[in-house]
C-alpha positions as CSV (number, residue, x, y, z in Angstrom):
1,M,78.9,10.6,-138.6
2,A,80.8,10.3,-141.7
3,R,81.3,13.3,-144.0
4,S,79.1,12.9,-147.1
5,S,82.3,12.8,-149.2
6,D,83.5,9.6,-147.2
7,A,80.5,7.8,-148.1
8,H,82.0,5.4,-150.2
9,V,85.4,5.1,-148.3
10,H,86.1,1.7,-146.5
11,P,85.6,1.9,-142.8
12,A,89.3,0.8,-142.0
13,A,90.4,3.7,-144.4
14,R,88.2,6.1,-142.8
15,S,89.3,5.2,-139.4
16,A,93.1,5.5,-140.5
17,D,92.3,8.8,-141.8
18,Q,90.5,10.0,-138.7
19,A,93.4,8.7,-136.6
20,A,95.8,10.6,-138.6
21,R,93.8,13.9,-138.7
22,L,93.6,13.5,-134.8
23,A,97.5,12.9,-134.8
24,R,97.8,16.3,-136.8
25,K,95.8,18.2,-134.6
26,L,97.3,17.1,-131.4
27,A,100.8,17.7,-132.9
28,R,99.7,21.2,-133.8
29,A,98.2,21.8,-130.2
30,D,101.6,20.5,-128.8
31,A,103.6,23.0,-131.0
32,L,101.2,25.8,-130.3
33,A,101.5,25.3,-126.6
34,A,105.5,24.9,-126.8
35,E,105.6,28.1,-128.9
36,R,103.6,30.2,-126.5
37,G,104.9,28.5,-123.3
38,L,101.8,27.2,-122.3
39,A,101.3,24.3,-119.9
40,L,99.3,21.8,-122.1
41,T,98.9,19.4,-119.3
42,T,98.0,15.8,-119.5
43,L,94.3,16.5,-118.5
44,R,94.2,19.5,-121.0
45,R,95.6,17.4,-123.7
46,Q,93.1,14.6,-122.9
47,V,90.2,17.0,-123.2
48,Y,91.5,18.7,-126.5
49,A,91.7,15.2,-128.0
50,L,88.3,14.3,-127.0
51,I,86.9,17.6,-128.6
52,A,89.3,17.2,-131.8
53,Q,88.3,13.9,-132.5
54,S,84.5,14.8,-132.8
55,E,82.7,16.2,-135.7
56,R,80.1,17.5,-133.3
57,P,80.3,20.0,-130.2
58,V,81.1,18.1,-127.1
59,G,79.6,19.1,-123.8
60,A,81.5,19.2,-120.5
61,Y,79.4,16.3,-118.9
62,D,80.2,14.1,-122.0
63,L,83.9,14.9,-121.6
64,L,83.5,13.8,-117.8
65,A,82.1,10.5,-118.8
66,A,84.7,9.9,-121.6
67,L,87.6,10.8,-119.1
68,E,86.4,8.3,-116.4
69,P,87.6,5.1,-117.8
70,Q,91.1,6.7,-118.2
71,R,91.1,8.7,-115.0
72,G,88.6,7.8,-112.8
73,R,86.0,10.2,-111.4
74,V,87.2,13.8,-112.2
75,P,85.6,16.7,-110.6
76,P,83.4,18.8,-112.9
77,T,85.3,22.1,-112.1
78,T,88.6,20.3,-113.1
79,V,87.2,19.8,-116.7
80,Y,85.7,23.4,-116.7
81,R,89.4,24.7,-115.8
82,A,90.6,22.7,-118.7
83,L,88.0,23.9,-121.1
84,D,88.6,27.6,-120.1
85,F,92.3,27.2,-120.9
86,L,91.7,25.7,-124.1
87,V,89.0,28.3,-125.1
88,E,91.2,31.2,-123.8
89,H,94.2,30.2,-125.8
90,G,92.3,29.4,-129.1
91,F,92.4,25.6,-129.2
92,V,88.8,25.2,-129.0
93,H,85.3,27.4,-129.5
94,R,82.5,27.3,-127.3
95,I,79.4,26.7,-129.3
96,E,77.0,29.0,-127.2
97,S,73.7,27.7,-128.4
98,K,75.0,24.0,-127.3
99,N,76.9,25.0,-124.4
100,A,79.6,22.6,-125.8
101,F,82.9,22.8,-127.4
102,F,84.3,22.1,-130.8
103,A,88.1,22.2,-131.9
104,C,89.3,25.3,-133.7
105,C,90.3,24.9,-137.4
106,Q,92.8,27.7,-137.4
107,M,94.5,27.1,-133.9
108,G,97.0,29.8,-133.2
109,E,95.9,32.3,-135.9
110,P,93.6,35.1,-134.8
111,H,90.3,34.7,-136.7
112,Q,86.4,35.0,-136.5
113,S,84.6,32.1,-137.3
114,Q,81.0,31.1,-138.1
115,F,79.7,27.6,-137.7
116,L,77.2,25.5,-139.7
117,M,75.5,23.0,-137.6
118,C,73.2,20.2,-138.7
119,D,70.0,19.7,-136.9
120,S,69.8,16.0,-137.6
121,C,73.2,14.4,-137.1
122,G,75.1,17.4,-135.2
123,E,77.9,17.5,-137.5
124,T,79.5,21.0,-137.1
125,V,81.6,22.7,-139.5
126,E,83.8,26.0,-138.6
127,I,83.9,28.5,-141.4
128,P,86.5,31.3,-140.8
129,G,85.1,34.4,-142.0
130,D,86.9,37.8,-140.8
131,G,85.0,39.6,-143.5
132,L,81.4,38.8,-142.4
133,A,82.5,39.6,-138.5
134,A,83.8,43.0,-139.6
135,Q,80.6,43.7,-141.6
136,L,78.6,42.6,-138.7
137,A,80.3,44.7,-136.2
138,G,80.7,47.6,-138.4
139,S,76.8,47.7,-138.7
140,A,76.2,48.1,-134.8
141,P,77.4,51.5,-134.4
142,V,74.9,52.8,-136.8
143,H,72.3,51.5,-134.3
144,G,74.3,53.0,-131.1
145,F,75.5,49.5,-130.4
146,E,79.0,48.5,-129.1
147,V,80.1,44.9,-130.0
148,H,81.9,42.9,-127.2
149,H,81.4,39.5,-128.4
150,Q,80.1,38.0,-131.6
151,V,78.9,34.4,-132.2
152,V,77.3,33.3,-135.5
153,E,75.7,29.8,-135.4
154,L,74.0,28.5,-138.6
155,S,71.5,25.5,-138.1
156,G,70.2,23.3,-141.1
157,L,70.9,20.1,-142.6
158,C,74.4,18.9,-143.8
159,A,74.8,17.2,-147.3
160,A,74.4,13.7,-146.0
161,C,71.2,14.5,-144.0
162,K,69.4,16.6,-146.4
163,H,69.3,13.8,-148.8
164,V,67.8,11.6,-146.0
165,H,65.5,14.3,-144.7
166,P,64.6,16.1,-148.3
């Protein structure tokens, strides 16, 4: 799905822009892995690239299908291990409500995020929000609650879809 700001951009230019964005994300992932001494194996990099090129959360079985032409049949556990690595080291986020994965917009920087997800087209946007996360976590002790994990996912309509579905 094209971003609403891309509505009047020629498809070839949009494709070139998407390729450039993906190349920057892959370069950042390679650099982060090197900085931290992490093994960004060929499979992990391929899985990351598939997630990073999407504007929507990507599920494990969608990744398996996308990898098959390149690698043949890949066991699901192999992809899940790659996803665990990518989540653990901050390359991607797990979108809990969709059981899917989305590329991190601030890879390598500690942060809390919230996600805006379009109910119609699936476009997802990560919004860094340490302040909101702190506010939510800070309100829990008043109720005798200890927060271990926080996920904020907001669903609605993106700018493009709200014009189509008023």
